[in-house]
N, C-alpha and C positions, 0 to 999 in steps of 0.2 A: 412389438418391434424390439429387436435385440440391440441394446446399447453397447458400444464397444468402449474399451478403456480410453481410446483416443477421443471419442465423442465426449466422454465424461471430462477429460482433461481440457478439451476445447471449451466446453461450457463453463467449467470451473474458472479457467483463466479469463474468459470474457467477463465473468462476474467480478473479477478482481481488477479489471481494466479501467479503473477510474481513480485518480489521486485521492479524492475524498474517501472513497471506500477503503483504500489502503491505510489512510490516516486513521479512520475509525477503527479498523482492525488492530492497528498498532496501539491505539488508546485502550482497547479492550484487554490488553495484556494485564493491566492493573486491576481488572475486575469489571463488573457490570456497570453500564451507563444507560441513562434514559435519553430520549430524543432531545429533551431540553438541555441536558448536560453536554451532549454531542454538539448541538447547534451553538451553544455558548463557547465551547472549547475551540471550535473551528470557525467561529464567526460566520455562520451560514443560517439561513432561515430554517425553522423547524420542518417546514414542508420539504425542503431540499434534503435535510438529514433523513427524514422519513422515507423519502423516495430512494435514497442510496441504501438504507437499511432494508427496504423491501426487496431490492435486487439481491442482497446478501441472504435474506431469509428464503427467497424463492429457490436458491441453490443450496439451502441448508448449511450455509457457512456460519450464520448466526442464528441464535434461538432467542425467543422472547419469553419473559416471565412476567405475568401481571400481578401486581400487588396494589390493591386498592385502585386508585385512579392512575397509577404509574405503571409503565411497561419498562422493564429492565432488559437490556440486550447483552448477550455474551456470545463468545465464540463456541461453536458446537464441538469443535475438535482442536485441542490445543496444539496438535502437530502443525497446524497452520503457521504458528509462530516460527517454527523451524524453517518453513518455506520462505517466510518474510526475511528471516535472518540470512538465508542463503542468497536471496535477491540483493540484500544490502551488501553482502560480501562480493558478489559479482559486480555490483556498481562500484565498490571501492577498488576492486582489481582493475576495472576499466579505467578509473581515474588515475591509478598508479601507472598504467600503460600509457595513457595520454600524456601524463607528466613526464615520463621517461622519454617519450618521443619528442616532446617539446624541448627538453633539456638537450637531447642529442642534436636537434636541429639548431638550437642556439649555439652550441659549441662549435658547429661547422660554419657559422656565419663569420665572415671576415670582420675584423674590428672596424668600426665606423670612425672615420676621421672628420673632424670639424674644420671647416674653412673659416678663416677670419678675414 
């Protein structure tokens, strides 16, 4: 079956569609982390961290490296951080737009007078 770029993008973004997975990826900017380090950092059960990492591994977004009894996770393609940065920029631009709209609405409100 031939996969299209749209299919790849859809599956890729589905894998990113969880706040903990995004947080894990942001944390991996600083280097490898184990499941225990991730679970402690985000105050989640190790099973939950493992489950989220499994989703990312199945889409080849993170890779695992075993050393003794520990498994270290890292991002497979550092270009992902550019995508996360762009998403942050879009979020910030959205907030700026909402703030401007609220300021404009506030400036059009008549001054409230208090009765005594």
